[in-house]
N, C-alpha and C positions, 0 to 999 in steps of 0.2 A: 225119596230123593234120587235123582239120576246119578250116574257115575261122575267122578270128580273131573272138573275142568282144570286143565293146567294153565296157569297164568304166570308168565315170567315178568319180573319187575326188577328194574335197574334203579337202585336207591342212590341217585347221585347227590352231590352237595348242591348243585345248582338246579337240577331238574330230575323229575321222576319220569321213567320211561317204561312202557309196556310194549308188547309186540306191535301195537297199532297207535299208541297215544304217547304224547310227551307234554309235560306241563311243569312250570317252575315250582320250586319247593316252598314258595310262600305259603304261610298259614297264619291267619289272624283270628283269634277267638272272640266270641261275643256271648254274653249271658242271655241276650234276647235275640229273637229272630231278626236278621238283617232285612234291608228294604228289598232285596232281590233273592231269588232262589238259585240264580246262576252260580255254579261252582261252589255251592254251599253244602257242607257236610254237617249233619246233625247226629251227635253221638254223646251218650252219657249225659243228656240234659243240657248240652251246650251246642253252640253253633260255631262253625269255622268256615271262613272264606278261604278257599284253596286256590293257589296259583298266582297270587298277586305278589310280585317281587320274589325274593328268595330268603330262605332261612339264614339266620346268623350261623357261622361255621360251627358245626358240631363234629369234632373228630370221633367222639363216641356217640354213634347214632342211637344207642340204646339208653342214653342218659336221661332223655325226656320222652314223652308220649308222641312227640311231633311226627316222627317217621312212621309210627304205627297208624296215626290218623291219616297221613299221606298215603299209606298202603291201602287203607280202606277206600279212599277216594280213587286210587288207581284201579282197584278191583272193580269198583262201580263203573268207571269209565270203560274198562275193557269188556265187562259183561254187556254194557249197553251197546258198545260197538259191534259185538258179535251177535246181538239180538238174543242173548241167552236169558233164561229165566232169572228173576230177581231173588229166588230162593235156590241156592246152589251150593254144592260141595266144591271146594277149590283146593287144588294142590298148588301151593305157592313154590315158584322156582326163583331164587334170588342169587346174589353173588357178593363176594368180598375180594379185596385185593389179595393176590397170592402171598404178598409179604406178611399179611396179618391173618391169613386164612385159618391156620391151625389155632392161633390164639383166640380169635373172635368167633369162630364158627358156632360153638355151643351156646354162647350168650346171645348171639343174634338169632339163632334158631328159636330159642326159648322166648325171645322178645316178640317174634312174629307168631309163634304157635302158642296161644294162650290156653289155659285150662277151661276158661269160660266160653264154651262153644254151644250153640252157634252164636255168631256176633250179629246183633241187630243194629241197623243204622239207616239213616235216610241220606240220599244224595240228590240234590236238585229236586227235592220234593218227592222222590220215589223211595219207597221202603225196600230195604234189602235185608235178607236173612242169609248169612253166609257161614258155612261150616268149613273152617280151614282144617282139612284132614291130614295134611302133611306139609312140611317145609323142606325143600331140598336146596342145598347151597353149593355153588360152584365158583371156581376162580374167574373173576371178571377179566375181560380182555381175551383170555384163552378161549372162553366159551364163544365169544363173537367170531374169532378166527376160525373156529371149527365149522362155521356155516359156509366158509369159502374153501371148499375142498381143493380147488385148483391151486391155491396158494401154498398148500401143505406139501407139495411135491418138492419144494426146495429143501436141501439138507439142513440149512440153518436160516432162520429169519428172526428179525427183531420185531417185537410187538410193542407199540407205544399207545396206550389208552389215555387220551387227553380228556380228563374230566373237568369238573368245575374247580376243584381245589388241588387235586393231585394229577400227576402224570405217572401212570403205573407201567413199568418196563419189565420185559422178560425176553429171553431168547429161547426159541424153540429149536431143538435139535432132533431131527427125524420125528417131528410132530409132538415131541415130549418137552414140557417146560423144564428148563435147566434152573433149578431152584437157586443155585449160587449166583445167578445173574439177575435175580428179581430186585428191583428197586422201586421206591415210591418217592417221587420228587414233588415238592410243593411248588409246582410251576403251572398249575392249571389255568383255565380260561378266566377265572375270577381275577387272578393276579394280572393277567393281560389286559382285561377290560378296565380294571381300576387304574392301571398305569396310563392307559390311553386317555381316560377321563381326566386324570390329573394333568397331563400334558396339554390338553385342550383348555382346561381352566387357566393354566399358567400363561399360555400363549395367546388365547383369544378371549379369555374371560367368559367363556360359555360353560354352562353346566349341562352336559349331555347325559342322557340316560344310557344304561347298558343296552337296552332294547334298540336305541338309535345306533349305537356303535356296532352292534351285531348285524343290523340290517345293512349297514355300509359294507362290512366285511363280506356279506353275502351278495354284494352287488346290487342292493336295493336302495331305498331311501334317497330318491333323487332330489328331494327338497332340502337335504342337509347342505350346509355351507361348504363350498368347494375347498376352502382353506382347512376346514375341519376334516374333510375327507382325506386330504393330503397327509395330515397328521396321523389319522387313523391307520392308513395303509403303511406309513413310514414306521410307526411304532409296532404294528403287527409284524412287519418284516424283521424288526429288531428282536421281537419276542421269539420268532422262529429261529433266528441265529443263536440266541441264548439257549433255547431248548435243544437244538442240535448239538451245541457245545456241551451241555449238561449230560446228554445221552452218551457222548463220546467219553466224557470224564468218568462216567459210570462203568466204563470198561466194555461198552458195546460199540464195535467198529461199524459205523454206518456207511463206510465206503466199501466194506468187504462183503456185505450181504444185504439182501432186500430189507427194507424197513416198512412195516405196516402201521399206518396211523389210523386210529379209530376213536370213537367217542364224540361227544358234542363239539369239542375243540377242533376235530379234524374237518367237520363241515364248515366251520367259520374260517379256517386257515387254508382251505383247499387252494386258494389263489396264490398262497405265499409259500407253499412247499413244492419244489420242483427238482428236476435233476440238476439244475444249476446250483443247488445248495450243496452239492458234493455227494449226494446220495447215489448209490449204484442204481437202485430202482425203487423210488418211493411209491408205495401203493396206499391209496387213501380210500378208506371205507367210510363214506359220509352218511350212512344211515344211523342216526343216533339211537335207534331202537335195536341195534344189532345184538347187544349183550342180552337183552330180554328175549329175543328170538333164539339166541344160542342156548339160554337156560331151558327154554321149552323143548328144544330139540334134544338136549341131553336127558331130560326127564323121559321123553318118548323113547330114546334108546334104552334107558334103564328099564322102562316098563316092558318093552319087547323082550329084553334079555331075561326078565324075571317071569314073563308070561302073563303079566297084568296089563291093563289098558287104561290110559288116561286120555281125555279129549284134549288135543292140542289146539292151537290157534285155528280159528275157522278158515282164515285165509291160507295158512300153511306156507306162506311165502317167507323164505329165508335168504333171499338174495339182496342185492343192493336196492336202495330207494330212499327217497327223502322222507323224513319224519313229519308228522303233522300233529297238531293238538286236536284231540277229540272235542266235538261240540258238546 
């Protein structure tokens, strides 16, 4: 077997992200083979359709096998994207919020790094044999910002990682996270989308999906009712105001220093965060895969420092760019 391939994975509440792929955390199990092989994971004698909808909220991602199964799907998608061999050694790089990093690190690492290696499974009809040789964990948000070296010249910056369920906050002082400033607010995009959907039901009697609302926030979905679009943008602007207020109440002065917004929510709210919101300099990193890319970069730095070598993402791109779902 060749040297280990480093694969960064961002285990979000709403979506799974690798360096090149993003897909919803939906997972539906079947005892028998479904009618299609598209997005189907076969593992342990069962079949799972991956990426349809999203998982119910799991604050402890190790409580069920769901996120392990989603990890296998993410590995398969990333290996396929890179054109790598389906029999591979993999060094997983993942993350946790800094607020719970010390508490959850050991348990999450053991959850991903099983004793039964290699792991055999099929994804979209293709057989994979993967040996997870190591799992490295890093603080999410911070790992993503490290890919943007030009932003780190500021003496102090606020980092707001807007995920599906939480918004993880920290302040960096001279590139180092200030642990006393770390907060995790339950104000992620799931809350925003659910509130928008409820307002549309109350006002227009329409039941819109999260996918429709997201497409409007991204400037797409021209077929959506104009009254619904008005409500979506109005409620999104209200969500941004509440978020900025919550950041200030957490003790982080968004008027005094630059604020970096990243994560899936930053891409959706790009149109609604501007200097007019009272920020000194809002910086929006709208590549939803940035955490995963940051994890891979950190593994590479560790490997070089120790004199070992791991194969990073084939593309090697750590800059800005839109995410996409792998076919």
